[in-house]
N, C-alpha and C positions, 0 to 999 in steps of 0.2 A: 196535082190539080193545076192546070194550066189557065191563066187569065190573059185574055187578048189585049192588045193595046186599046182597042176601042172600049172594052169593058172597064179598063183601069181608068181611061179618060172620063168615062161617064161616073165612075165612083168618084173621081175628084171633083167633078161638076157638083154632084150631089153633096159632097162634104163641104165644099166652099159655100154653096148655097145655104146649106144647113147652119154654118157658122155665121153667115151674114144675117139670115133670118133670127137666129138666137140673139145676135147683137141689137138688132133693130127691136125685137120684143123687149129686151132688157131696157133699152133706152125708153121705149114706150111706156112700159111698166113703171119705171122710175118717175118718169115725168107726170104720170097720172095718179099716182098715190100722194096722199097728203104728207107723208114723212119723207125725210132725207135718209133714205135707207144706207146709203153708202157711208154717209157721215156718222150715223148712229152706230153702224157696224164697226167702223173704225174706233169709236169711243168705247166699244165693248158691249154693246146691246146685242145679246144673244138671240133674244126673241125676234129682233128685226133681221138679223142674219139668216135665222131659220125661215122666217117668212119669205124673204127674197129668194133663198135657195130653193124652197119649195115651189115657188112660182116658176123659177127657171126649170126645174125637173118636171113640174106639170106641164110646161110647154114642150119640152124635149119628148115627152112621150107621144103626143099626137103627131109631133114632127117625125119621129122615127116610124110610126105608122103610116104616115103618108109617104115617106120614102119607099117603104116596102110595097105599098099598094099603087102607087102612081104608075102611069104609063108613060108620061114626059115629064120633063123638067117644069114646064108651065103648070102641069096638073099639080106637081109637088109644091110649087110656089103659091098656088091658089089655095091649097088646103093649109099651108103654113099660115098664110095671112087670116084665113077663116078661124083657125085655132088661136091665134093671138087676139083677134077681135073679141072672139067668144070669151076667152079668159079674162081679158080686161073688163069687159061688159059684166061678166059674173062678179068680179071682185067689187064693182061699183054696186051692183044690185044687192049683194050679200051684206055690205058694210055701209049702208046709208047712215045708220045711227052713229057709227064710229066718226065718219066724216064731218057730221054736223057737230058732234059734242067736242071733238079733238081740234084744238088750234092747229093751224098749218105750221110745220116745224121746218119747212124747207127755207134755206137762206140763199 
């Protein structure tokens, strides 16, 4: 199997953008949730670690699908942003009672 330099460059562009989109999603998710997931994970809170890991995997799946189906890099970025917005919005829609009842633990 031969990969041309153009295909390799395109692969690296998609990979780099996927890493950036994943990092931006992680930062937005951590900022929008009421808990300090990273601090709680470091303190040994397994449920918090699983929740954050699940969110990252849940974002990675539509991101991978958009890589496979996109025609251009802009198309991929657009669908990545849409996936992030939908996932964070659904988090807030499905957990409103938890956010009202739970005091904010972020410091």
